[in-house]
C-alpha positions as CSV (number, residue, x, y, z in Angstrom):
1,M,110.5,-8.6,116.3
2,T,108.5,-5.9,117.9
3,I,109.7,-2.3,118.2
4,L,109.9,-2.6,122.0
5,K,112.1,-5.7,121.8
6,R,114.4,-4.0,119.2
7,L,114.8,-1.0,121.4
8,F,115.7,-3.2,124.4
9,L,118.3,-5.1,122.3
10,F,119.8,-1.9,121.1
11,V,120.2,-0.5,124.6
12,L,121.7,-3.8,125.9
13,L,124.3,-4.0,123.0
14,T,125.2,-0.3,123.3
15,G,125.7,-0.5,127.0
16,S,127.9,-3.6,126.7
17,T,130.0,-1.9,124.1
18,V,130.5,1.2,126.2
19,A,131.3,-0.8,129.3
20,M,133.9,-2.8,127.3
21,A,135.4,0.3,125.9
22,Q,136.0,1.9,129.3
23,P,139.7,1.8,130.3
24,G,140.7,0.4,133.7
25,P,142.6,2.5,136.3
26,S,146.2,3.3,135.5
27,K,149.0,2.7,137.9
28,A,149.2,6.4,138.6
29,D,145.6,6.3,139.9
30,L,146.4,3.5,142.4
31,K,147.6,4.7,145.8
32,P,149.5,2.4,148.1
33,L,147.7,1.1,151.2
34,P,148.4,3.1,154.3
35,V,150.9,1.6,156.8
36,L,149.2,1.3,160.1
37,P,151.3,1.5,163.3
38,K,151.9,-1.8,165.1
39,M,150.0,-2.3,168.3
40,A,150.6,-4.6,171.1
41,G,147.9,-7.1,171.9
42,P,145.7,-6.2,174.9
43,S,147.0,-7.6,178.2
44,N,143.7,-8.9,179.4
45,L,140.8,-9.4,177.0
46,T,137.4,-9.9,178.4
47,G,136.8,-13.6,178.7
48,M,140.4,-14.6,179.1
49,V,141.5,-16.1,182.4
50,T,144.7,-15.9,184.4
51,A,145.9,-18.8,186.5
52,I,146.4,-18.3,190.2
53,E,150.0,-19.1,191.1
54,P,151.0,-19.1,194.8
55,E,153.9,-16.7,194.0
56,N,151.3,-14.2,192.8
57,V,149.0,-14.3,195.7
58,L,149.3,-11.7,198.5
59,V,147.9,-12.9,201.8
60,L,146.7,-10.4,204.4
61,D,145.8,-11.6,207.9
62,L,143.6,-8.8,209.3
63,S,142.7,-7.9,212.8
64,T,139.0,-8.1,211.6
65,G,139.4,-11.8,212.1
66,G,140.3,-13.4,208.8
67,R,142.7,-14.1,206.0
68,V,142.4,-12.1,202.7
69,R,143.9,-13.5,199.5
70,I,144.7,-11.1,196.7
71,V,145.7,-12.4,193.3
72,M,148.4,-10.1,191.9
73,R,148.9,-9.3,188.2
74,P,152.6,-9.2,187.2
75,D,151.4,-9.4,183.5
76,V,150.1,-5.8,183.8
77,A,152.0,-4.3,186.7
78,P,155.3,-6.2,187.1
79,K,157.2,-3.5,189.0
80,H,154.4,-3.0,191.5
81,I,154.1,-6.7,192.1
82,E,157.8,-6.9,192.7
83,R,157.6,-4.0,195.2
84,V,154.6,-5.6,197.1
85,R,156.4,-9.0,197.2
86,T,159.6,-7.4,198.6
87,L,157.8,-5.4,201.3
88,A,155.6,-8.3,202.3
89,R,158.6,-10.6,202.7
90,Q,160.5,-7.9,204.7
91,G,157.6,-7.8,207.1
92,F,157.0,-4.1,206.2
93,Y,153.2,-4.3,206.3
94,D,153.0,-6.3,209.5
95,G,151.1,-4.2,212.1
96,T,150.3,-1.3,209.8
97,I,146.8,0.1,210.0
98,F,144.1,1.1,207.5
99,H,144.3,4.8,208.1
100,R,141.7,6.0,205.6
101,V,138.5,4.0,205.1
102,I,135.5,5.4,203.3
103,D,132.3,3.4,203.5
104,G,131.1,2.3,200.0
105,F,134.4,3.4,198.5
106,M,137.8,2.0,199.6
107,A,140.1,1.0,202.5
108,Q,143.6,2.5,202.3
109,G,146.6,1.2,204.2
110,G,150.3,0.3,203.9
111,D,151.7,3.4,205.6
112,P,154.1,2.6,208.5
113,T,153.4,6.0,210.1
114,G,149.6,5.5,209.9
115,T,149.2,9.1,208.8
116,G,148.8,8.7,205.0
117,Q,152.1,10.6,204.5
118,G,154.6,7.8,204.9
119,G,156.1,5.0,202.8
120,S,159.1,2.6,202.6
121,K,162.7,3.6,202.2
122,L,162.6,2.3,198.6
123,P,162.3,4.8,195.8
124,D,158.9,6.0,194.5
125,M,157.6,4.2,191.5
126,D,156.5,5.2,188.0
127,P,152.9,4.3,187.2
128,E,152.0,1.1,185.3
129,F,148.5,2.2,184.2
130,N,146.5,-0.7,182.7
131,D,143.0,-1.7,181.7
132,L,142.0,-3.4,185.0
133,P,138.9,-1.7,186.4
134,H,138.2,-0.3,189.8
135,V,135.6,-3.0,190.6
136,R,134.7,-4.3,194.1
137,G,137.8,-6.1,195.5
138,A,140.3,-4.5,193.1
139,V,143.6,-3.5,194.7
140,A,145.6,-0.6,193.5
141,M,148.6,1.5,194.5
142,A,147.9,4.8,196.4
143,R,149.9,7.9,195.5
144,A,150.0,11.6,196.0
145,Q,149.1,14.0,193.2
146,S,152.2,13.2,191.2
147,E,151.8,10.1,189.0
148,N,155.2,8.7,190.0
149,S,154.8,9.0,193.8
150,A,153.5,5.5,194.6
151,N,155.6,3.7,197.1
152,S,154.0,1.3,199.6
153,Q,150.5,2.4,200.3
154,F,147.6,0.6,198.6
155,Y,143.9,0.5,198.7
156,I,141.1,-2.1,198.3
157,V,138.0,-1.0,196.5
158,L,134.7,-1.6,198.4
159,Q,132.4,-0.6,195.6
160,P,133.0,0.1,191.9
161,V,134.6,3.5,191.2
162,L,135.4,3.3,187.5
163,K,136.2,7.0,187.1
164,L,139.6,6.2,188.6
165,D,140.4,3.6,185.9
166,R,143.8,4.2,184.1
167,S,144.7,7.0,186.5
168,Y,146.0,4.7,189.2
169,T,147.8,1.4,189.0
170,V,145.5,-1.5,189.7
171,W,147.6,-4.6,190.4
172,G,145.4,-7.2,191.9
173,R,142.0,-8.3,193.2
174,V,140.6,-10.0,196.3
175,I,139.6,-13.6,195.6
176,T,138.8,-14.8,199.1
177,G,138.1,-13.0,202.4
178,M,136.3,-9.9,201.1
179,Q,134.0,-10.1,204.2
180,Y,137.0,-9.3,206.3
181,V,137.8,-6.3,204.2
182,D,134.2,-5.1,204.5
183,A,134.6,-5.3,208.3
184,I,137.6,-2.9,208.4
185,E,136.8,0.1,210.7
186,K,135.6,3.1,208.8
187,G,136.9,6.7,209.2
188,E,139.4,9.3,208.1
189,P,141.1,8.3,210.3
190,P,139.1,5.5,212.0
191,A,138.7,5.9,215.8
192,N,139.8,2.3,216.3
193,P,141.7,1.4,213.1
194,S,141.9,-2.1,211.8
195,R,145.3,-3.4,211.0
196,I,147.3,-5.9,209.0
197,V,148.5,-8.5,211.5
198,K,150.6,-10.3,209.0
199,A,151.3,-9.9,205.2
200,S,152.9,-12.8,203.3
201,I,153.2,-14.4,199.9
202,E,151.1,-17.6,199.6
203,A,154.1,-19.5,198.1
204,D,155.9,-19.1,201.4
205,K,153.1,-21.0,203.3
206,V,153.1,-18.7,206.3
207,P,150.4,-20.0,208.8
208,P,147.8,-17.5,210.0
209,P,148.4,-15.8,213.4
210,A,146.4,-16.8,216.4
211,G,142.8,-15.5,216.1
212,V,142.8,-15.3,212.3
213,V,140.6,-17.6,210.3
214,A,142.6,-19.2,207.5
215,A,141.1,-19.0,204.0
216,T,140.5,-22.3,202.1
217,P,142.5,-22.2,198.8
218,I,140.5,-23.1,195.7
219,P,142.3,-25.9,193.9
220,G,142.9,-25.2,190.2
221,A,141.1,-21.8,190.6
222,A,141.2,-19.3,187.8
223,L,140.3,-15.6,187.8
224,P,138.8,-13.6,184.9
225,S,141.3,-11.1,183.6
226,T,138.5,-8.5,183.5
227,L,139.7,-7.5,187.0
228,P,141.5,-5.3,186.7
229,G,146.7,4.1,193.3
230,L,144.7,6.3,195.3
231,P,146.3,9.6,196.2
232,T,146.5,10.6,199.8
233,K,143.7,13.0,199.0
234,L,141.2,11.4,196.6
235,P,139.2,13.3,194.0
236,P,135.5,14.0,194.9
237,R,133.3,11.0,194.5
């Protein structure tokens, strides 16, 4: 055996002996795993879908000539959806105008006084902030500066404004009739404001008023849950 081979064998045996002689960690050295807080699963993961049920579709017949269908999201904003259903079935929104409409931004309505200062006789609501984004067609509750001042006013987003995400309660999204939303008269306030001729819940099967084009429901339709209020005075764009 050559000297080099003997040296290699010596190092190998010595290393093995040392490794076998090293003691393992004691129980005192072992720390328990940290206990992580329990977290609720996300309400609307990207790629999931939510079925469109007639009870969760708000129908707005607009003076711009057509019917707008808005799918509502009780899974993320149940109290707001209950409020909208109640007001729609009371006829509260019928005849109200879009009093604040900013081109490329949003159309705000739902105020019986048409001034941006009014609301229903029901109490103001606490926010239900969620992860639905302010994308085109998103519908959210308007409010004053206080987070728990939403009541009846809402707005429809014309172009994405993601900086408002999780600061206002998004509760739905337009699924048909967005062209009639785009046609709403612009202004703060508009010179000739567009109005909601009739608001209803699709499950009630209210026919469109005269002069309003009915939307064609999409059988078995589903909406991505990646959908996703505005204050009386919005933050700078």
